[in-house]
C-alpha positions as CSV (number, residue, x, y, z in Angstrom):
1,M,-14.4,16.7,-14.5
2,P,-11.8,14.1,-15.6
3,R,-9.9,12.3,-13.0
4,I,-6.1,12.5,-13.2
5,L,-4.4,9.1,-13.0
6,R,-1.1,9.3,-11.2
7,M,1.6,6.6,-11.0
8,L,3.5,6.3,-7.8
9,L,7.0,4.7,-7.5
10,R,8.4,3.4,-4.3
11,R,10.2,6.7,-3.8
12,D,6.8,8.5,-3.9
13,L,5.3,6.3,-1.1
14,P,6.7,8.4,1.8
15,N,4.6,11.3,0.5
16,K,1.6,9.2,1.3
17,G,3.0,8.3,4.8
18,I,4.5,4.9,3.8
19,S,8.2,5.0,4.6
20,W,9.0,1.3,4.6
21,S,12.0,-0.2,3.0
22,R,11.8,-2.0,-0.4
23,Q,12.3,-5.3,1.4
24,H,9.5,-4.6,3.9
25,I,7.1,-3.6,1.2
26,N,7.9,-6.9,-0.7
27,R,7.3,-8.8,2.5
28,K,4.0,-7.1,3.1
29,I,3.0,-7.8,-0.6
30,R,4.0,-11.5,-0.2
31,D,1.9,-11.7,3.0
32,E,-1.0,-10.0,1.2
33,E,-0.9,-7.1,3.6
34,F,-0.1,-4.4,1.0
35,P,-1.4,-4.1,-2.6
36,P,0.7,-5.7,-5.3
37,P,2.2,-3.3,-7.8
38,D,0.0,-2.3,-10.7
39,G,2.9,-2.6,-13.1
40,K,6.6,-2.1,-13.8
41,T,8.3,0.8,-15.6
42,G,10.0,-1.4,-18.1
43,D,10.4,-5.0,-19.3
44,Q,13.5,-5.8,-17.3
45,P,13.0,-7.8,-14.1
46,T,14.9,-5.1,-12.2
47,S,12.6,-2.3,-13.4
48,P,10.9,-0.4,-10.6
49,N,7.4,-1.3,-9.6
50,W,4.6,1.3,-9.7
51,W,1.1,1.7,-8.2
52,W,-1.8,3.8,-9.3
53,E,-2.3,6.5,-6.6
54,S,-5.9,5.3,-6.3
55,T,-4.6,1.8,-5.3
56,I,-2.5,3.3,-2.5
57,D,-5.4,5.6,-1.4
58,K,-7.8,2.6,-1.2
59,Y,-5.2,0.7,0.9
60,L,-4.8,3.6,3.3
61,L,-8.5,4.1,3.6
62,S,-9.1,0.4,4.4
63,R,-6.2,0.5,6.9
64,A,-7.7,3.6,8.6
65,A,-11.1,1.9,8.8
66,A,-9.6,-1.2,10.4
67,L,-7.8,1.0,13.0
68,R,-11.1,2.9,13.7
69,K,-12.9,-0.5,14.1
70,S,-10.2,-1.7,16.5
71,K,-10.6,1.3,18.7
72,R,-14.4,0.8,18.9
73,T,-14.2,-2.9,19.6
74,G,-10.9,-3.0,21.4
75,A,-9.5,-5.9,19.3
76,L,-8.8,-6.8,15.7
77,P,-9.0,-10.2,14.0
78,A,-5.5,-11.5,13.3
79,N,-5.8,-10.9,9.6
80,E,-6.7,-7.2,10.1
81,L,-3.9,-6.4,12.6
82,P,-2.0,-3.3,11.3
83,R,1.7,-4.4,11.1
84,D,4.4,-1.9,10.4
């Protein structure tokens, strides 16, 4: 069965549970705490960014795993702390 590739814009992220502002997403990308965009919708610098849905799903799964690990061990290393 073929897998459907779906592009997500920032406005689609709340459907995945990510309701951060554009500035907060950019800060998290800069701090390497959120995946960088997979592309832009156009050639202009102001064109919206987009992510493959699979990229966001992998991020959410890794974040959930880090939270489960923190509950088991009671603490997270500084680079794995979930920041919102």
